[in-house]
Every structure is written in structure tokens, then in C-alpha cells.
C-alpha positions as CSV (number, residue, x, y, z in Angstrom):
1,M,-7.9,27.7,-16.1
2,L,-5.9,27.8,-13.1
3,N,-7.7,24.7,-11.8
4,S,-6.7,22.5,-14.8
5,L,-3.2,20.5,-15.3
6,S,-2.0,23.1,-17.7
7,G,-3.0,26.3,-15.7
8,R,-1.4,24.8,-12.7
9,F,1.7,23.8,-14.6
10,L,2.2,27.3,-16.0
11,I,1.7,28.5,-12.3
12,L,4.5,26.2,-11.1
13,T,6.9,26.7,-14.1
14,T,6.8,30.5,-13.4
15,I,7.7,30.2,-10.0
16,F,10.4,27.5,-10.5
17,V,12.2,29.8,-13.1
18,M,12.1,33.1,-10.8
19,L,13.3,30.9,-8.3
20,A,15.9,29.6,-10.2
21,E,16.7,33.1,-11.5
22,V,16.6,34.6,-7.9
23,L,19.6,31.6,-7.2
24,I,21.2,33.0,-9.9
25,F,20.6,36.8,-9.0
26,V,22.5,36.4,-5.8
27,P,26.0,35.6,-6.9
28,S,25.6,37.9,-10.5
29,I,25.0,40.9,-7.9
30,A,28.2,39.9,-6.1
31,R,30.0,39.5,-9.2
32,F,28.8,42.8,-10.4
33,R,30.2,44.5,-7.3
34,E,33.4,43.1,-7.5
35,D,33.7,44.2,-11.2
36,Y,32.6,47.5,-10.4
37,L,35.2,47.8,-7.6
38,Q,38.0,46.3,-10.2
39,N,37.2,48.7,-12.6
40,R,37.6,51.7,-10.1
41,L,40.8,50.2,-9.4
42,E,41.8,50.2,-12.8
43,R,40.8,53.9,-13.5
44,A,42.9,54.6,-10.3
45,Q,46.0,52.7,-11.6
46,I,45.9,54.6,-15.1
47,A,45.5,57.9,-13.2
48,S,48.3,57.0,-11.4
49,L,50.5,56.3,-14.3
50,A,49.9,59.3,-15.5
51,L,51.2,61.2,-12.7
52,L,54.4,58.8,-13.0
53,A,54.6,60.0,-16.7
54,D,54.7,63.4,-15.5
55,D,55.5,64.2,-12.0
56,M,54.6,68.1,-12.4
57,I,50.7,67.7,-12.6
58,D,48.8,70.4,-11.2
59,S,46.2,70.2,-8.5
60,E,43.3,71.0,-10.8
61,L,44.3,68.0,-13.2
62,E,44.9,65.9,-10.3
63,A,41.5,66.4,-9.0
64,E,40.1,65.5,-12.7
65,L,42.1,62.5,-12.9
66,L,40.5,61.1,-9.4
67,E,36.8,62.3,-10.4
68,N,37.3,60.5,-13.5
69,A,38.5,57.4,-11.5
70,G,35.4,57.7,-9.0
71,V,37.8,57.9,-6.2
72,F,39.2,60.1,-3.4
73,N,43.0,58.8,-3.2
74,V,45.2,56.4,-4.7
75,V,48.0,54.6,-3.0
76,L,50.4,52.6,-5.2
77,R,53.0,49.7,-3.7
78,R,56.0,49.6,-6.0
79,D,59.4,47.8,-4.6
80,E,57.9,47.7,-1.0
81,V,57.6,51.3,-1.0
82,R,53.9,52.5,-0.3
83,Q,53.6,55.7,-2.2
84,L,50.3,58.2,-1.9
85,M,50.1,58.7,-6.0
86,L,47.0,61.0,-5.7
87,A,44.7,62.5,-3.1
88,T,41.8,64.6,-2.3
89,P,40.2,65.6,0.8
90,M,38.0,62.7,2.3
91,P,34.4,63.5,3.3
92,R,34.4,61.3,6.4
93,P,36.7,58.5,7.9
94,I,37.2,55.3,6.4
95,D,34.5,53.1,7.5
96,A,35.7,49.5,6.4
97,T,38.5,48.0,4.2
98,Y,37.9,45.4,1.6
99,D,40.7,43.2,0.1
100,L,39.6,41.8,-3.4
101,R,42.8,39.9,-3.8
102,D,41.5,36.7,-1.5
103,G,38.2,37.2,-1.4
104,T,35.9,33.7,-1.7
105,A,32.9,33.3,-3.3
106,M,30.8,33.2,-0.2
107,V,32.7,36.4,1.2
108,L,31.9,38.3,-1.8
109,I,28.3,37.2,-1.6
110,R,28.1,38.5,2.1
111,D,29.7,41.8,1.5
112,A,27.4,42.4,-1.6
113,M,24.1,41.7,0.0
114,M,25.5,43.6,3.2
115,R,26.0,46.5,0.9
116,L,22.4,46.4,-0.5
117,A,20.9,46.5,2.6
118,E,23.0,49.3,3.9
119,P,21.5,52.6,2.7
120,E,23.7,55.0,4.4
121,N,26.7,56.5,2.4
122,E,30.3,55.3,3.8
123,V,33.5,56.0,2.8
124,I,35.7,52.4,2.2
125,R,39.0,51.5,1.2
126,V,39.6,48.9,-1.6
127,I,42.6,46.8,-2.3
128,G,43.7,45.1,-5.2
129,A,46.5,43.9,-7.5
130,P,47.7,46.3,-10.0
131,V,47.4,45.1,-13.8
132,R,50.1,43.8,-15.9
133,E,52.4,43.6,-12.7
134,A,52.4,47.4,-12.5
135,G,53.2,47.1,-8.9
136,L,52.8,45.3,-5.5
137,L,49.0,46.3,-4.8
138,I,47.0,49.4,-5.1
139,E,44.5,51.1,-2.7
140,I,41.7,53.4,-3.4
141,T,39.0,54.9,-0.9
142,V,35.7,55.4,-2.6
143,E,32.1,56.2,-1.5
144,T,29.4,53.6,-1.4
145,E,26.4,55.3,-2.4
146,P,27.2,55.2,-6.3
147,L,28.2,51.6,-5.9
148,R,25.0,50.5,-4.2
149,M,22.9,52.8,-6.8
150,A,24.6,50.8,-9.5
151,M,23.9,47.4,-7.8
152,I,20.2,48.4,-7.5
153,D,20.0,49.3,-11.2
154,Y,22.1,46.1,-12.1
155,G,19.5,44.1,-9.8
156,I,16.2,45.7,-11.4
157,R,17.5,44.9,-15.0
158,I,17.9,41.4,-14.0
159,L,14.9,40.9,-12.3
160,I,13.1,42.2,-15.4
161,L,15.2,40.0,-17.5
162,S,14.2,37.2,-15.3
163,A,10.7,37.9,-15.3
164,V,10.5,38.0,-19.2
165,I,12.4,34.6,-19.4
166,S,10.3,33.2,-17.0
167,I,7.1,34.2,-18.6
168,V,8.2,32.8,-22.3
169,T,9.4,29.9,-20.8
170,A,6.3,29.1,-19.0
171,F,4.3,29.9,-21.9
172,L,6.4,27.6,-24.0
173,L,6.2,24.8,-21.6
174,F,2.3,25.8,-21.0
175,I,2.0,25.0,-25.1
176,A,4.0,22.0,-25.0
177,V,2.5,20.2,-22.1
178,R,-1.0,20.9,-23.6
179,A,-0.1,19.2,-26.8
180,I,1.9,16.3,-25.3
181,I,-0.1,15.5,-22.0
182,V,-3.2,17.4,-21.5
183,K,-4.7,16.8,-25.0
184,P,-4.1,13.0,-24.7
185,I,-5.7,13.0,-21.0
186,R,-8.5,14.6,-22.2
187,G,-8.9,12.0,-25.2
188,V,-8.7,9.6,-22.8
189,V,-11.3,11.2,-20.3
190,G,-13.7,11.8,-23.4
191,H,-13.2,7.9,-24.2
192,M,-14.3,7.1,-20.7
193,Q,-17.3,9.5,-20.8
194,R,-18.6,8.2,-23.9
195,Y,-18.1,4.6,-22.7
196,A,-19.8,5.2,-19.5
197,A,-22.9,6.6,-21.5
198,A,-23.1,3.0,-23.1
199,P,-20.9,0.3,-21.5
200,E,-22.0,-2.3,-23.4
201,D,-21.3,-0.7,-26.9
202,A,-18.0,-2.5,-27.9
203,R,-17.5,0.4,-30.6
204,R,-16.8,2.6,-27.8
205,I,-13.9,0.9,-26.6
206,I,-10.8,3.1,-26.9
207,T,-7.9,2.3,-29.4
208,P,-4.5,3.2,-28.0
209,N,-2.5,5.8,-30.2
210,A,-0.8,7.9,-27.6
211,G,2.8,8.5,-28.1
212,V,3.9,9.2,-24.5
213,T,4.5,5.7,-22.9
214,E,2.9,6.3,-19.8
215,L,-0.6,7.5,-21.5
216,R,-0.3,4.6,-23.8
217,E,0.3,2.1,-21.0
218,A,-3.1,4.2,-19.5
219,E,-4.9,3.3,-22.8
220,E,-4.0,-0.3,-22.7
221,A,-5.3,-0.8,-19.4
222,L,-8.7,1.1,-20.0
223,R,-9.2,-0.9,-22.8
224,A,-8.5,-4.2,-20.9
225,M,-10.9,-2.9,-18.5
226,Q,-13.4,-2.0,-21.0
227,T,-13.3,-5.3,-22.8
228,E,-13.8,-7.2,-19.5
229,L,-16.4,-4.7,-18.2
230,I,-18.7,-5.7,-21.5
231,A,-18.0,-9.7,-21.0
232,A,-18.9,-9.1,-17.4
233,L,-22.1,-6.8,-18.1
234,R,-22.9,-9.6,-20.8
235,Q,-22.9,-12.4,-18.1
236,K,-24.5,-10.5,-15.7
237,D,-27.4,-10.1,-18.0
238,R,-27.5,-13.5,-18.8
239,L,-27.2,-14.7,-15.2
240,A,-30.3,-12.3,-14.5
241,Q,-32.5,-13.7,-17.0
242,L,-31.5,-17.0,-15.9
243,G,-31.9,-16.2,-12.3
244,S,-35.6,-14.6,-13.3
245,A,-36.2,-17.8,-15.2
246,V,-35.1,-20.3,-12.1
247,S,-37.6,-17.9,-9.8
248,K,-40.3,-18.4,-11.6
249,I,-39.8,-22.3,-12.0
250,S,-39.1,-22.4,-8.2
251,H,-42.3,-20.4,-7.8
252,D,-44.5,-23.0,-9.8
253,L,-42.5,-26.1,-8.4
254,R,-43.0,-24.9,-5.0
255,N,-46.8,-25.0,-5.3
256,I,-46.8,-28.3,-7.0
257,L,-44.7,-29.8,-4.0
258,T,-46.9,-28.2,-1.7
259,S,-49.9,-30.0,-2.7
260,A,-47.8,-33.3,-3.1
261,Q,-46.8,-32.6,0.4
262,L,-50.9,-32.7,1.5
263,F,-51.3,-36.0,-0.4
264,T,-48.2,-37.6,1.7
265,D,-50.0,-36.9,4.8
266,R,-52.7,-39.3,3.8
267,I,-50.2,-41.9,2.4
268,E,-48.6,-42.0,5.8
269,S,-52.1,-43.4,7.1
270,S,-52.2,-46.3,4.8
271,E,-51.9,-50.0,5.9
272,D,-49.9,-51.3,3.6
273,P,-46.3,-52.3,5.2
274,L,-44.4,-51.0,1.8
275,V,-46.1,-47.8,1.8
276,R,-45.7,-46.8,5.5
277,R,-42.0,-47.8,5.2
278,M,-41.4,-45.6,2.1
279,A,-43.8,-42.7,2.9
280,P,-41.3,-41.0,5.4
281,K,-38.6,-41.0,2.6
282,L,-41.0,-39.5,0.5
283,V,-42.4,-36.8,2.9
284,G,-38.4,-36.0,3.4
285,S,-37.6,-35.6,-0.1
286,I,-40.9,-33.4,-0.8
287,T,-40.0,-31.3,2.1
288,R,-36.3,-30.8,1.1
289,A,-37.4,-29.9,-2.4
290,V,-39.9,-27.2,-0.9
291,H,-37.4,-25.8,1.3
292,L,-35.1,-25.4,-1.8
293,C,-37.6,-23.7,-3.8
294,E,-38.2,-21.3,-1.1
295,S,-34.4,-20.8,-0.3
296,T,-34.0,-19.9,-4.0
297,L,-37.0,-17.6,-4.3
298,A,-35.6,-15.7,-1.0
299,F,-32.2,-15.4,-2.5
300,G,-33.2,-14.3,-5.8
301,K,-35.2,-11.3,-4.7
302,A,-32.4,-9.5,-3.3
303,E,-34.7,-7.5,-1.3
304,E,-33.0,-7.8,2.2
305,P,-33.2,-4.1,3.8
306,S,-30.9,-2.2,5.5
307,P,-30.3,-3.0,9.0
308,T,-31.9,-0.8,11.7
309,L,-29.2,-0.4,14.3
310,T,-30.3,-0.2,17.9
311,M,-28.9,-1.0,21.3
312,L,-30.1,-4.3,22.2
313,T,-29.4,-7.1,25.2
314,L,-28.1,-10.1,23.4
315,D,-28.9,-12.7,26.0
316,D,-32.8,-12.2,25.0
317,I,-32.1,-13.0,21.5
318,V,-29.9,-15.8,22.2
319,A,-32.5,-17.5,24.6
320,D,-35.3,-17.0,21.9
321,V,-32.9,-19.1,19.4
322,L,-31.9,-21.7,22.1
323,D,-35.6,-22.2,23.0
324,S,-36.8,-22.5,19.5
325,E,-33.9,-25.2,18.8
326,R,-34.6,-27.2,21.8
327,L,-38.0,-28.3,20.4
328,A,-36.2,-29.5,17.2
329,V,-33.6,-31.5,19.5
330,G,-36.2,-34.3,20.7
331,D,-34.7,-37.3,22.0
332,N,-31.2,-36.7,20.5
333,D,-28.3,-36.5,23.1
334,L,-27.6,-32.7,22.5
335,S,-27.2,-29.8,24.9
336,L,-27.6,-26.4,24.2
337,S,-26.1,-23.7,26.2
338,E,-25.1,-20.2,26.4
339,N,-22.4,-18.0,28.1
340,I,-23.4,-14.4,27.7
341,P,-22.2,-11.7,30.4
342,P,-25.4,-10.2,32.4
343,M,-27.0,-7.4,30.8
344,F,-24.6,-7.7,27.6
345,T,-25.7,-5.0,25.2
346,L,-24.7,-4.4,21.6
347,R,-25.8,-2.3,18.5
348,A,-27.5,-4.2,15.7
349,D,-30.7,-5.1,14.3
350,P,-32.8,-7.7,16.5
351,E,-34.6,-9.6,13.8
352,Q,-31.4,-9.6,11.4
353,L,-29.4,-10.8,14.1
354,F,-31.8,-13.5,15.5
355,R,-31.8,-14.9,11.9
356,V,-28.0,-15.1,11.8
357,I,-27.6,-16.9,15.1
358,S,-30.4,-18.9,14.5
359,N,-29.0,-20.3,11.3
360,L,-25.5,-20.9,12.9
361,V,-27.1,-22.9,15.9
362,R,-29.4,-24.9,13.3
363,N,-26.6,-25.8,11.2
364,A,-24.7,-27.2,14.1
365,R,-27.9,-29.2,15.5
366,Q,-28.6,-30.7,12.0
367,A,-24.9,-31.8,11.7
368,I,-24.7,-33.4,15.0
369,V,-28.2,-35.0,14.8
370,A,-26.9,-36.5,11.5
371,S,-23.7,-38.0,13.2
372,G,-26.0,-39.7,15.8
373,K,-23.2,-39.1,18.8
374,P,-23.8,-36.7,21.9
375,A,-22.5,-33.1,21.8
376,E,-22.8,-29.7,22.9
377,I,-23.4,-26.3,21.1
378,N,-22.7,-22.9,23.1
379,V,-23.4,-19.4,22.3
380,S,-21.0,-16.9,23.7
381,A,-20.0,-13.3,23.6
382,Y,-17.4,-10.8,24.7
383,E,-16.1,-7.6,23.9
384,D,-12.9,-5.3,23.2
385,D,-12.2,-1.9,22.5
386,D,-13.6,-1.9,19.0
387,N,-15.9,-4.8,18.6
388,W,-18.8,-6.8,20.1
389,W,-17.9,-10.5,19.5
390,I,-20.2,-13.5,19.4
391,E,-19.1,-17.1,19.1
392,V,-21.1,-20.2,18.0
393,A,-19.2,-23.4,19.1
394,D,-20.2,-27.0,19.0
395,T,-18.1,-30.2,19.5
396,G,-19.8,-32.0,16.6
397,P,-18.1,-33.9,13.7
398,G,-16.9,-30.5,12.0
399,L,-17.5,-29.3,8.3
400,P,-16.9,-31.4,5.2
401,K,-13.7,-30.5,3.1
402,R,-15.7,-29.2,0.3
403,A,-18.0,-27.0,2.6
404,Q,-15.0,-25.6,3.8
405,E,-13.8,-24.4,0.3
406,H,-17.1,-22.7,-0.3
407,L,-18.5,-22.0,2.8
408,F,-20.7,-18.7,2.1
409,T,-21.0,-19.6,-1.4
410,P,-24.9,-19.9,-2.3
411,F,-25.8,-23.2,-3.9
412,Q,-22.2,-24.5,-3.3
413,G,-21.3,-24.4,0.8
414,G,-24.0,-26.5,2.0
415,V,-23.2,-28.0,5.4
416,S,-25.3,-30.8,5.7
417,K,-26.5,-33.5,3.1
418,G,-29.1,-31.9,0.8
419,G,-28.4,-28.5,1.9
420,T,-28.1,-25.2,-0.4
421,G,-25.6,-23.1,1.3
422,L,-27.9,-20.2,1.1
423,G,-28.2,-19.9,4.8
424,L,-24.7,-19.1,5.7
425,A,-24.3,-17.1,2.2
426,I,-27.6,-14.8,3.6
427,A,-26.0,-14.5,7.2
428,S,-22.9,-13.4,5.9
429,E,-24.5,-10.6,3.8
430,L,-26.6,-9.6,7.0
431,I,-23.6,-9.2,9.1
432,R,-21.4,-7.5,6.3
433,A,-24.3,-4.7,6.2
434,H,-23.4,-4.2,9.8
435,G,-20.1,-3.3,9.1
436,G,-19.0,-6.4,10.4
437,A,-17.9,-9.9,9.5
438,L,-19.1,-13.8,9.7
439,E,-16.0,-16.0,9.8
440,L,-15.2,-19.7,10.2
441,D,-12.7,-19.7,13.4
442,R,-11.8,-23.2,13.4
443,T,-13.1,-26.8,12.7
444,G,-12.3,-30.2,13.0
445,P,-13.3,-33.7,14.5
446,T,-13.2,-32.0,18.2
447,G,-16.1,-29.4,16.9
448,T,-16.6,-26.0,15.3
449,V,-16.5,-22.5,15.9
450,F,-18.2,-19.4,14.1
451,S,-17.6,-16.0,15.1
452,I,-19.5,-12.7,14.6
453,R,-17.6,-9.5,14.4
454,L,-19.7,-6.2,14.9
455,P,-17.6,-3.0,15.1
456,K,-18.5,-0.2,17.8
457,G,-17.6,2.4,15.8
458,D,-19.6,4.5,13.2
459,G,-17.6,3.9,10.4
460,I,-16.6,7.5,9.6
């Protein structure tokens, strides 16, 4: 209950209403004190007027008048003459004097709060203006204990009334919020839960009907998302079926092409000049077709294991990659080099990192060999506070424009003629599994640079 939106709104409403009532209470109690003292002044003025009407009032009647007025004595100033009208013995000296004629709001609030905080009974002088212009001023002396008790009684009644008002207000707001906000939100949540149970069922798409503008916008956004998601799920299902079919075809086609590849070995030994001239092209075409089938099968499985991260020495992996590529360079004018700091260690999966670097170096080598121009491939590494960096740079012809636009897209980002683009897509996926990134830094007529970023942190 309390953890729900309506429950918390109920609590907050009660707190805020009580806070507002407390802010009202402070000036109210100050106003009550002022009215209390003004009332004593008016009573004292009436008592003094009785004395002016009959100058022969005896002491008993005078004491009764003062007791009814709740004061010890009354001083009235008329025609610039200060006259003690009524008086009885005071229990103690006067402790303070308050002039109600020029008291500001802040002064009245301060005096009221000080009186509530002072439990000791004191005698105070109060000065005010007589009503109906019955003199220049009137002074009285009173005890503070009756005043303080009256202020406390008034404050308790105000606080009780504030509590009742806050509870009633909070309850009414609670009912209103449940009807206007919470109930529609629960309806949206219910739609989401029902849709999640069967996301391909178009009958479970929400129909916006909320009266609140913001909730209706949320319902419309949810409907748009559900509609798009249904279309995406259907497309994904079709693509999955298509991928399964392609994998089966590629598997059978690979077997057929492998058999054809065995026959081409014998064709190459033919004495016919035309056959000998065409055989290498046939072998190359079949080899590329086999490679495409194998790449398609590997990508379609989508069974790349999660990397097993260990601390490893990078120069050993780079040396293995470059040694393998040197065998494929042959007589081409291509040099392979490395610039790895001694004992440069980083955290990665050794097998997957080897595949990534090997893929980048092989792509560069194939592009350079196809260009027929001398060039160099260099693998370097460095580190900063947050990452390890590996760069594969070459001085080859650069990447074609189409390859740059779809660099890491399967079957679209091939960097060489006849390439599938799966190599870079798989390499990028492997590095992302490490928490890093594979990026193309630059490419052009002077060469190409790929960078591998591997984070040092643990991702928390």
C-alpha cells in the first residue's frame, strides 16, 4: 500500500498539508495573542469609563472591575495628562513592556513565539490606543500565565483542525489520483503484461483511451512500439527461416564444390593448352565459392563462445600471425613488421584475439597483393590509463568507397573483390564481446589503419 503510487501520494499530501497548516499556525497564534491583549485593553477602558462616570466607586467595586478586565491597573492618558484610573497591588515588578500601536507582523510573531517558549509567569505592561478616540493611549499590566495558557489551548485546537483538514484533503486527493492517474497507469501496465505474454498477437495491441493528455501520449507511443515490434518479430522469423534454408543449401553446396575441387586438381595436369590456361581460373572460382559457403555456415551458426579473458603477452600472438602471413606473401613485394613494446601484456581471449588480428592483416595483404604495388603492413600497440590499443596499419591502396559505407555489415562490407565481408563483421563482434571496439581510423591512397580498443576496467 505505502509503496504504491497512490499510497506515497497520500503520505506526501498529508505531510504538505500539515506543513502548510504549520506555516499558517505561526501568524495565527501571533494574531491570537494580539487580539487577546486588545481585548484586555478594551475591558480595561470600559472599567475606566465606569470610574469616570462615578468618581466615588469603592475599593471593592474597583477590584471587581479590574478582576473582570483581567488586569492589575489601568492608566489612561487624556488631554496629555497621564492618569492612573484603576489599580490593585501587583505581585511582582513589571518584566517587559509591549506597545501594540506600532507592532509589525514580524515583531508580533517573535513576541508570540517567545511567550510560548517562556513557561514562567511574568507581569507585563501593554500599551494601546483607546477605542472610539476615548484618549491618547491606555496602559494596562497583566500576568502572562493566562495569556500563555490561552495561546496553548488555541494552538492545540488549530493543530487538531489542521490534522483533520489534512487527512480529509489527502483522502480526497488519494481517491482522485487513483481514479485519474493510478487506474489508467495500471491499465497500461496490464496491456504491457498481456502483450509480453504473446508479442506476436496483434489483438493485444493497446487501444489509447486515456483522458489525461500525458497518459494518452504514453498509450499512443506504446501502441506504435508494439506495432513496430510485431512487424520486426515477423521479419525476424522470416529471416531466421531464410537463414536456415541458406545454411542447408550452403552445406550441400560446399560438399558438391569440394568434390569439384578434387576433379580440378586432375584437370590442371592436362596437356591441352586451353585447359591448362582455364584450369587456374576454374580452381580460383571454386575455391572462392567454397570459402563463401564455409563463411556463411560459420556466421549462420551464431555460436561464438563468450571470451575467456586472461592476461597474455601480445608479441607472441602477433608473431604467430605474421609468420603465417609471410608464407602467403610469396614473391610479392610486401613486408610485414611489428612495433610491440617488450612484454606488452593485456587482458583478452588468446584465440579470439589471434583471429581478429589475423583477419585484419590478411585483408590488408590481399588488398596489397591485388594492387601489385610494394607496401608494408605493421602491427603496433600502446596503452593509456583506461585502454589497451592495437593498430594494424598498411601502406596499401586504401578501402573502396562501398566497403567504407558497409564496413562491418555481413555480405556487404567486403574489402576485396569477391569478398563476403563476414571477416570484419565477425572480428567486430568478437571485440565487442571483450567490451571494446574495432574501428577504422583512416583510409586513403597512402594506406589504411584499423584500431582495436580493449578496456582495462571490469565494466562495473
